[in-house]
PyMOL Python script that loads the backbone (N, CA, C, O; Angstrom):
from pymol import cmd

cmd.read_pdbstr("""\
ATOM      1  N   MET A   1    -237.864-108.286  46.356  1.00  0.00           N
ATOM      2  CA  MET A   1    -236.752-108.550  45.471  1.00  0.00           C
ATOM      3  C   MET A   1    -236.309-107.227  44.853  1.00  0.00           C
ATOM      4  O   MET A   1    -237.141-106.415  44.448  1.00  0.00           O
ATOM      5  N   ILE A   2    -235.006-107.016  44.784  1.00  0.00           N
ATOM      6  CA  ILE A   2    -234.483-105.845  44.081  1.00  0.00           C
ATOM      7  C   ILE A   2    -233.557-106.334  42.978  1.00  0.00           C
ATOM      8  O   ILE A   2    -233.002-107.430  43.053  1.00  0.00           O
ATOM      9  N   TYR A   3    -233.403-105.510  41.962  1.00  0.00           N
ATOM     10  CA  TYR A   3    -232.631-105.893  40.786  1.00  0.00           C
ATOM     11  C   TYR A   3    -231.529-104.878  40.522  1.00  0.00           C
ATOM     12  O   TYR A   3    -231.617-103.713  40.910  1.00  0.00           O
ATOM     13  N   LYS A   4    -230.493-105.358  39.853  1.00  0.00           N
ATOM     14  CA  LYS A   4    -229.359-104.516  39.469  1.00  0.00           C
ATOM     15  C   LYS A   4    -228.990-104.899  38.039  1.00  0.00           C
ATOM     16  O   LYS A   4    -228.967-106.080  37.693  1.00  0.00           O
ATOM     17  N   VAL A   5    -228.704-103.899  37.213  1.00  0.00           N
ATOM     18  CA  VAL A   5    -228.299-104.139  35.833  1.00  0.00           C
ATOM     19  C   VAL A   5    -226.855-103.676  35.673  1.00  0.00           C
ATOM     20  O   VAL A   5    -226.497-102.558  36.043  1.00  0.00           O
ATOM     21  N   VAL A   6    -226.040-104.560  35.113  1.00  0.00           N
ATOM     22  CA  VAL A   6    -224.637-104.247  34.858  1.00  0.00           C
ATOM     23  C   VAL A   6    -224.415-104.347  33.353  1.00  0.00           C
ATOM     24  O   VAL A   6    -224.727-105.369  32.742  1.00  0.00           O
ATOM     25  N   GLU A   7    -223.883-103.300  32.766  1.00  0.00           N
ATOM     26  CA  GLU A   7    -223.620-103.312  31.331  1.00  0.00           C
ATOM     27  C   GLU A   7    -222.406-104.184  31.043  1.00  0.00           C
ATOM     28  O   GLU A   7    -221.363-104.051  31.683  1.00  0.00           O
ATOM     29  N   GLY A   8    -222.555-105.065  30.086  1.00  0.00           N
ATOM     30  CA  GLY A   8    -221.442-105.910  29.664  1.00  0.00           C
ATOM     31  C   GLY A   8    -220.536-105.139  28.720  1.00  0.00           C
ATOM     32  O   GLY A   8    -220.801-103.978  28.409  1.00  0.00           O
ATOM     33  N   PRO A   9    -219.482-105.771  28.270  1.00  0.00           N
ATOM     34  CA  PRO A   9    -218.519-105.096  27.399  1.00  0.00           C
ATOM     35  C   PRO A   9    -219.085-104.836  26.012  1.00  0.00           C
ATOM     36  O   PRO A   9    -219.901-105.608  25.509  1.00  0.00           O
ATOM     37  N   LYS A  10    -218.652-103.756  25.407  1.00  0.00           N
ATOM     38  CA  LYS A  10    -219.030-103.480  24.022  1.00  0.00           C
ATOM     39  C   LYS A  10    -218.160-104.311  23.077  1.00  0.00           C
ATOM     40  O   LYS A  10    -218.612-104.756  22.021  1.00  0.00           O
ATOM     41  N   VAL A  11    -216.919-104.507  23.474  1.00  0.00           N
ATOM     42  CA  VAL A  11    -215.974-105.307  22.692  1.00  0.00           C
ATOM     43  C   VAL A  11    -215.278-106.261  23.657  1.00  0.00           C
ATOM     44  O   VAL A  11    -214.822-105.852  24.725  1.00  0.00           O
ATOM     45  N   VAL A  12    -215.200-107.523  23.278  1.00  0.00           N
ATOM     46  CA  VAL A  12    -214.526-108.521  24.118  1.00  0.00           C
ATOM     47  C   VAL A  12    -213.324-109.046  23.352  1.00  0.00           C
ATOM     48  O   VAL A  12    -213.449-109.550  22.236  1.00  0.00           O
ATOM     49  N   GLU A  13    -212.172-108.920  23.963  1.00  0.00           N
ATOM     50  CA  GLU A  13    -210.970-109.500  23.375  1.00  0.00           C
ATOM     51  C   GLU A  13    -210.668-110.783  24.125  1.00  0.00           C
ATOM     52  O   GLU A  13    -210.552-110.775  25.351  1.00  0.00           O
ATOM     53  N   GLY A  14    -210.543-111.872  23.410  1.00  0.00           N
ATOM     54  CA  GLY A  14    -210.269-113.137  24.072  1.00  0.00           C
ATOM     55  C   GLY A  14    -211.548-113.922  24.311  1.00  0.00           C
ATOM     56  O   GLY A  14    -212.477-113.875  23.505  1.00  0.00           O
ATOM     57  N   ASN A  15    -211.589-114.640  25.420  1.00  0.00           N
ATOM     58  CA  ASN A  15    -212.688-115.543  25.732  1.00  0.00           C
ATOM     59  C   ASN A  15    -213.862-114.789  26.355  1.00  0.00           C
ATOM     60  O   ASN A  15    -213.779-114.348  27.501  1.00  0.00           O
ATOM     61  N   ALA A  16    -214.943-114.641  25.610  1.00  0.00           N
ATOM     62  CA  ALA A  16    -216.114-113.904  26.088  1.00  0.00           C
ATOM     63  C   ALA A  16    -216.746-114.593  27.291  1.00  0.00           C
ATOM     64  O   ALA A  16    -217.216-113.920  28.208  1.00  0.00           O
ATOM     65  N   CYS A  17    -216.764-115.917  27.303  1.00  0.00           N
ATOM     66  CA  CYS A  17    -217.370-116.645  28.430  1.00  0.00           C
ATOM     67  C   CYS A  17    -216.646-116.330  29.729  1.00  0.00           C
ATOM     68  O   CYS A  17    -217.292-116.112  30.754  1.00  0.00           O
ATOM     69  N   SER A  18    -215.332-116.301  29.705  1.00  0.00           N
ATOM     70  CA  SER A  18    -214.552-115.973  30.907  1.00  0.00           C
ATOM     71  C   SER A  18    -214.831-114.543  31.363  1.00  0.00           C
ATOM     72  O   SER A  18    -214.897-114.276  32.563  1.00  0.00           O
ATOM     73  N   TYR A  19    -214.994-113.634  30.421  1.00  0.00           N
ATOM     74  CA  TYR A  19    -215.250-112.240  30.766  1.00  0.00           C
ATOM     75  C   TYR A  19    -216.580-112.115  31.513  1.00  0.00           C
ATOM     76  O   TYR A  19    -216.655-111.465  32.555  1.00  0.00           O
ATOM     77  N   PHE A  20    -217.626-112.744  30.972  1.00  0.00           N
ATOM     78  CA  PHE A  20    -218.930-112.690  31.623  1.00  0.00           C
ATOM     79  C   PHE A  20    -218.920-113.450  32.948  1.00  0.00           C
ATOM     80  O   PHE A  20    -219.569-113.036  33.909  1.00  0.00           O
ATOM     81  N   GLU A  21    -218.194-114.545  33.000  1.00  0.00           N
ATOM     82  CA  GLU A  21    -218.071-115.299  34.242  1.00  0.00           C
ATOM     83  C   GLU A  21    -217.449-114.438  35.347  1.00  0.00           C
ATOM     84  O   GLU A  21    -217.886-114.494  36.497  1.00  0.00           O
ATOM     85  N   ASN A  22    -216.442-113.653  35.005  1.00  0.00           N
ATOM     86  CA  ASN A  22    -215.809-112.767  35.990  1.00  0.00           C
ATOM     87  C   ASN A  22    -216.783-111.715  36.507  1.00  0.00           C
ATOM     88  O   ASN A  22    -216.787-111.405  37.698  1.00  0.00           O
ATOM     89  N   ILE A  23    -217.609-111.163  35.619  1.00  0.00           N
ATOM     90  CA  ILE A  23    -218.610-110.176  36.047  1.00  0.00           C
ATOM     91  C   ILE A  23    -219.605-110.834  37.006  1.00  0.00           C
ATOM     92  O   ILE A  23    -219.926-110.276  38.055  1.00  0.00           O
ATOM     93  N   ILE A  24    -220.087-112.017  36.641  1.00  0.00           N
ATOM     94  CA  ILE A  24    -221.075-112.718  37.472  1.00  0.00           C
ATOM     95  C   ILE A  24    -220.487-113.069  38.832  1.00  0.00           C
ATOM     96  O   ILE A  24    -221.144-112.878  39.855  1.00  0.00           O
ATOM     97  N   ASN A  25    -219.261-113.579  38.857  1.00  0.00           N
ATOM     98  CA  ASN A  25    -218.624-113.937  40.136  1.00  0.00           C
ATOM     99  C   ASN A  25    -218.366-112.713  41.010  1.00  0.00           C
ATOM    100  O   ASN A  25    -218.518-112.787  42.229  1.00  0.00           O
ATOM    101  N   ALA A  26    -217.979-111.593  40.408  1.00  0.00           N
ATOM    102  CA  ALA A  26    -217.748-110.368  41.186  1.00  0.00           C
ATOM    103  C   ALA A  26    -219.045-109.892  41.834  1.00  0.00           C
ATOM    104  O   ALA A  26    -219.039-109.467  42.989  1.00  0.00           O
ATOM    105  N   GLN A  27    -220.156-109.960  41.102  1.00  0.00           N
ATOM    106  CA  GLN A  27    -221.440-109.544  41.657  1.00  0.00           C
ATOM    107  C   GLN A  27    -221.913-110.528  42.735  1.00  0.00           C
ATOM    108  O   GLN A  27    -222.527-110.117  43.720  1.00  0.00           O
ATOM    109  N   ALA A  28    -221.631-111.814  42.554  1.00  0.00           N
ATOM    110  CA  ALA A  28    -222.016-112.830  43.540  1.00  0.00           C
ATOM    111  C   ALA A  28    -221.301-112.580  44.868  1.00  0.00           C
ATOM    112  O   ALA A  28    -221.874-112.815  45.932  1.00  0.00           O
ATOM    113  N   GLN A  29    -220.064-112.110  44.813  1.00  0.00           N
ATOM    114  CA  GLN A  29    -219.326-111.812  46.038  1.00  0.00           C
ATOM    115  C   GLN A  29    -219.958-110.652  46.807  1.00  0.00           C
ATOM    116  O   GLN A  29    -219.746-110.509  48.011  1.00  0.00           O
ATOM    117  N   GLU A  30    -220.732-109.828  46.107  1.00  0.00           N
ATOM    118  CA  GLU A  30    -221.421-108.711  46.747  1.00  0.00           C
ATOM    119  C   GLU A  30    -222.863-109.081  47.127  1.00  0.00           C
ATOM    120  O   GLU A  30    -223.638-108.219  47.540  1.00  0.00           O
ATOM    121  N   GLY A  31    -223.216-110.360  46.986  1.00  0.00           N
ATOM    122  CA  GLY A  31    -224.537-110.818  47.407  1.00  0.00           C
ATOM    123  C   GLY A  31    -225.605-110.833  46.325  1.00  0.00           C
ATOM    124  O   GLY A  31    -226.777-111.060  46.628  1.00  0.00           O
ATOM    125  N   TRP A  32    -225.232-110.597  45.071  1.00  0.00           N
ATOM    126  CA  TRP A  32    -226.199-110.592  43.974  1.00  0.00           C
ATOM    127  C   TRP A  32    -226.247-111.954  43.300  1.00  0.00           C
ATOM    128  O   TRP A  32    -225.216-112.605  43.134  1.00  0.00           O
ATOM    129  N   ARG A  33    -227.448-112.388  42.910  1.00  0.00           N
ATOM    130  CA  ARG A  33    -227.647-113.631  42.162  1.00  0.00           C
ATOM    131  C   ARG A  33    -227.880-113.277  40.698  1.00  0.00           C
ATOM    132  O   ARG A  33    -228.635-112.359  40.375  1.00  0.00           O
ATOM    133  N   TYR A  34    -227.227-114.012  39.835  1.00  0.00           N
ATOM    134  CA  TYR A  34    -227.422-113.804  38.395  1.00  0.00           C
ATOM    135  C   TYR A  34    -228.851-114.184  38.035  1.00  0.00           C
ATOM    136  O   TYR A  34    -229.342-115.237  38.440  1.00  0.00           O
ATOM    137  N   HIS A  35    -229.515-113.323  37.273  1.00  0.00           N
ATOM    138  CA  HIS A  35    -230.888-113.575  36.845  1.00  0.00           C
ATOM    139  C   HIS A  35    -230.934-113.899  35.354  1.00  0.00           C
ATOM    140  O   HIS A  35    -231.455-114.945  34.966  1.00  0.00           O
ATOM    141  N   SER A  36    -230.390-113.010  34.513  1.00  0.00           N
ATOM    142  CA  SER A  36    -230.441-113.225  33.066  1.00  0.00           C
ATOM    143  C   SER A  36    -229.570-112.195  32.352  1.00  0.00           C
ATOM    144  O   SER A  36    -229.039-111.266  32.960  1.00  0.00           O
ATOM    145  N   MET A  37    -229.443-112.391  31.045  1.00  0.00           N
ATOM    146  CA  MET A  37    -228.747-111.407  30.223  1.00  0.00           C
ATOM    147  C   MET A  37    -229.669-111.015  29.074  1.00  0.00           C
ATOM    148  O   MET A  37    -230.248-111.872  28.406  1.00  0.00           O
ATOM    149  N   GLU A  38    -229.794-109.734  28.857  1.00  0.00           N
ATOM    150  CA  GLU A  38    -230.631-109.208  27.779  1.00  0.00           C
ATOM    151  C   GLU A  38    -229.749-108.391  26.837  1.00  0.00           C
ATOM    152  O   GLU A  38    -228.710-107.866  27.236  1.00  0.00           O
ATOM    153  N   THR A  39    -230.176-108.297  25.599  1.00  0.00           N
ATOM    154  CA  THR A  39    -229.469-107.455  24.641  1.00  0.00           C
ATOM    155  C   THR A  39    -230.436-106.406  24.095  1.00  0.00           C
ATOM    156  O   THR A  39    -231.622-106.671  23.899  1.00  0.00           O
ATOM    157  N   ILE A  40    -229.914-105.238  23.859  1.00  0.00           N
ATOM    158  CA  ILE A  40    -230.700-104.189  23.206  1.00  0.00           C
ATOM    159  C   ILE A  40    -229.838-103.569  22.110  1.00  0.00           C
ATOM    160  O   ILE A  40    -228.609-103.570  22.183  1.00  0.00           O
ATOM    161  N   ARG A  41    -230.507-103.048  21.107  1.00  0.00           N
ATOM    162  CA  ARG A  41    -229.820-102.337  20.022  1.00  0.00           C
ATOM    163  C   ARG A  41    -229.922-100.853  20.306  1.00  0.00           C
ATOM    164  O   ARG A  41    -230.986-100.352  20.670  1.00  0.00           O
ATOM    165  N   GLU A  42    -228.828-100.162  20.140  1.00  0.00           N
ATOM    166  CA  GLU A  42    -228.784 -98.729  20.391  1.00  0.00           C
ATOM    167  C   GLU A  42    -228.195 -98.061  19.158  1.00  0.00           C
ATOM    168  O   GLU A  42    -227.206 -98.538  18.602  1.00  0.00           O
ATOM    169  N   THR A  43    -228.793 -96.970  18.734  1.00  0.00           N
ATOM    170  CA  THR A  43    -228.283 -96.229  17.584  1.00  0.00           C
ATOM    171  C   THR A  43    -227.699 -94.908  18.054  1.00  0.00           C
ATOM    172  O   THR A  43    -228.356 -94.136  18.753  1.00  0.00           O
ATOM    173  N   HIS A  44    -226.469 -94.660  17.664  1.00  0.00           N
ATOM    174  CA  HIS A  44    -225.816 -93.393  17.973  1.00  0.00           C
ATOM    175  C   HIS A  44    -225.898 -92.504  16.738  1.00  0.00           C
ATOM    176  O   HIS A  44    -225.554 -92.924  15.633  1.00  0.00           O
ATOM    177  N   LYS A  45    -226.352 -91.288  16.934  1.00  0.00           N
ATOM    178  CA  LYS A  45    -226.464 -90.360  15.818  1.00  0.00           C
ATOM    179  C   LYS A  45    -225.079 -90.022  15.296  1.00  0.00           C
ATOM    180  O   LYS A  45    -224.113 -89.942  16.055  1.00  0.00           O
ATOM    181  N   GLY A  46    -225.000 -89.830  14.006  1.00  0.00           N
ATOM    182  CA  GLY A  46    -223.735 -89.456  13.395  1.00  0.00           C
ATOM    183  C   GLY A  46    -223.452 -87.973  13.585  1.00  0.00           C
ATOM    184  O   GLY A  46    -224.351 -87.177  13.857  1.00  0.00           O
ATOM    185  N   GLY A  47    -222.211 -87.635  13.437  1.00  0.00           N
ATOM    186  CA  GLY A  47    -221.812 -86.227  13.530  1.00  0.00           C
ATOM    187  C   GLY A  47    -221.803 -85.601  12.146  1.00  0.00           C
ATOM    188  O   GLY A  47    -222.507 -86.059  11.246  1.00  0.00           O
ATOM    189  N   CYS A  48    -221.014 -84.566  11.979  1.00  0.00           N
ATOM    190  CA  CYS A  48    -220.950 -83.860  10.697  1.00  0.00           C
ATOM    191  C   CYS A  48    -220.534 -84.779   9.549  1.00  0.00           C
ATOM    192  O   CYS A  48    -221.080 -84.695   8.449  1.00  0.00           O
ATOM    193  N   PHE A  49    -219.566 -85.655   9.813  1.00  0.00           N
ATOM    194  CA  PHE A  49    -219.044 -86.503   8.748  1.00  0.00           C
ATOM    195  C   PHE A  49    -219.234 -87.991   9.028  1.00  0.00           C
ATOM    196  O   PHE A  49    -218.719 -88.831   8.289  1.00  0.00           O
ATOM    197  N   LYS A  50    -219.964 -88.322  10.084  1.00  0.00           N
ATOM    198  CA  LYS A  50    -220.155 -89.725  10.440  1.00  0.00           C
ATOM    199  C   LYS A  50    -221.601 -90.137  10.238  1.00  0.00           C
ATOM    200  O   LYS A  50    -222.524 -89.352  10.460  1.00  0.00           O
ATOM    201  N   LYS A  51    -221.783 -91.371   9.818  1.00  0.00           N
ATOM    202  CA  LYS A  51    -223.117 -91.936   9.667  1.00  0.00           C
ATOM    203  C   LYS A  51    -223.577 -92.475  11.018  1.00  0.00           C
ATOM    204  O   LYS A  51    -222.742 -92.783  11.869  1.00  0.00           O
ATOM    205  N   PRO A  52    -224.889 -92.593  11.234  1.00  0.00           N
ATOM    206  CA  PRO A  52    -225.378 -93.232  12.459  1.00  0.00           C
ATOM    207  C   PRO A  52    -224.848 -94.665  12.545  1.00  0.00           C
ATOM    208  O   PRO A  52    -224.690 -95.336  11.526  1.00  0.00           O
ATOM    209  N   ALA A  53    -224.580 -95.120  13.748  1.00  0.00           N
ATOM    210  CA  ALA A  53    -224.045 -96.469  13.950  1.00  0.00           C
ATOM    211  C   ALA A  53    -224.906 -97.213  14.963  1.00  0.00           C
ATOM    212  O   ALA A  53    -225.339 -96.649  15.968  1.00  0.00           O
ATOM    213  N   ASP A  54    -225.143 -98.481  14.680  1.00  0.00           N
ATOM    214  CA  ASP A  54    -225.900 -99.340  15.599  1.00  0.00           C
ATOM    215  C   ASP A  54    -224.932-100.142  16.458  1.00  0.00           C
ATOM    216  O   ASP A  54    -223.902-100.614  15.977  1.00  0.00           O
ATOM    217  N   TYR A  55    -225.275-100.291  17.738  1.00  0.00           N
ATOM    218  CA  TYR A  55    -224.475-101.065  18.676  1.00  0.00           C
ATOM    219  C   TYR A  55    -225.380-102.035  19.413  1.00  0.00           C
ATOM    220  O   TYR A  55    -226.557-101.755  19.638  1.00  0.00           O
ATOM    221  N   THR A  56    -224.827-103.168  19.783  1.00  0.00           N
ATOM    222  CA  THR A  56    -225.533-104.109  20.641  1.00  0.00           C
ATOM    223  C   THR A  56    -224.997-103.942  22.047  1.00  0.00           C
ATOM    224  O   THR A  56    -223.785-103.954  22.261  1.00  0.00           O
ATOM    225  N   ILE A  57    -225.895-103.786  23.006  1.00  0.00           N
ATOM    226  CA  ILE A  57    -225.505-103.639  24.407  1.00  0.00           C
ATOM    227  C   ILE A  57    -225.991-104.877  25.159  1.00  0.00           C
ATOM    228  O   ILE A  57    -227.148-105.283  25.042  1.00  0.00           O
ATOM    229  N   TYR A  58    -225.081-105.462  25.930  1.00  0.00           N
ATOM    230  CA  TYR A  58    -225.405-106.620  26.752  1.00  0.00           C
ATOM    231  C   TYR A  58    -225.647-106.155  28.178  1.00  0.00           C
ATOM    232  O   TYR A  58    -224.806-105.472  28.762  1.00  0.00           O
ATOM    233  N   MET A  59    -226.779-106.516  28.734  1.00  0.00           N
ATOM    234  CA  MET A  59    -227.120-106.127  30.102  1.00  0.00           C
ATOM    235  C   MET A  59    -227.255-107.390  30.935  1.00  0.00           C
ATOM    236  O   MET A  59    -228.104-108.236  30.656  1.00  0.00           O
ATOM    237  N   LEU A  60    -226.418-107.518  31.960  1.00  0.00           N
ATOM    238  CA  LEU A  60    -226.510-108.636  32.884  1.00  0.00           C
ATOM    239  C   LEU A  60    -227.402-108.201  34.036  1.00  0.00           C
ATOM    240  O   LEU A  60    -227.164-107.163  34.653  1.00  0.00           O
ATOM    241  N   ILE A  61    -228.420-108.985  34.323  1.00  0.00           N
ATOM    242  CA  ILE A  61    -229.386-108.634  35.351  1.00  0.00           C
ATOM    243  C   ILE A  61    -229.172-109.533  36.563  1.00  0.00           C
ATOM    244  O   ILE A  61    -229.087-110.756  36.449  1.00  0.00           O
ATOM    245  N   PHE A  62    -229.087-108.897  37.719  1.00  0.00           N
ATOM    246  CA  PHE A  62    -228.861-109.597  38.992  1.00  0.00           C
ATOM    247  C   PHE A  62    -230.011-109.274  39.930  1.00  0.00           C
ATOM    248  O   PHE A  62    -230.687-108.257  39.774  1.00  0.00           O
ATOM    249  N   GLU A  63    -230.229-110.147  40.906  1.00  0.00           N
ATOM    250  CA  GLU A  63    -231.298-109.938  41.878  1.00  0.00           C
ATOM    251  C   GLU A  63    -230.812-110.342  43.269  1.00  0.00           C
ATOM    252  O   GLU A  63    -229.864-111.113  43.419  1.00  0.00           O
ATOM    253  N   ARG A  64    -231.497-109.792  44.288  1.00  0.00           N
ATOM    254  CA  ARG A  64    -231.284-110.229  45.664  1.00  0.00           C
ATOM    255  C   ARG A  64    -232.496-109.804  46.482  1.00  0.00           C
ATOM    256  O   ARG A  64    -233.277-108.946  46.071  1.00  0.00           O
ATOM    257  N   ASP A  65    -232.631-110.417  47.634  1.00  0.00           N
ATOM    258  CA  ASP A  65    -233.731-110.061  48.521  1.00  0.00           C
ATOM    259  C   ASP A  65    -233.454-108.691  49.120  1.00  0.00           C
ATOM    260  O   ASP A  65    -232.303-108.293  49.298  1.00  0.00           O
ATOM    261  N   GLU A  66    -234.533-107.978  49.428  1.00  0.00           N
ATOM    262  CA  GLU A  66    -234.377-106.642  50.038  1.00  0.00           C
ATOM    263  C   GLU A  66    -233.821-106.722  51.422  1.00  0.00           C
ATOM    264  O   GLU A  66    -233.630-105.693  52.071  1.00  0.00           O
TER     265      GLU A  66
END
""", "prot")
cmd.dss("prot")
cmd.show_as("cartoon", "prot")
cmd.util.cbc("prot")
cmd.orient("prot")
């Protein structure tokens, strides 16, 4: 089994379910099966005048046979 991770959107305008559905269907057309979605928190360091900012990243995980 091999896996592929696709980063989801940082900002979704409109229907989030449709957006993720489009990503999953596009990967399925390339032979990948949807496995799961994970979230991680990422902190970006601030610059001279900016404070550090936290972001949530959505990772869609796909799998297929080798």
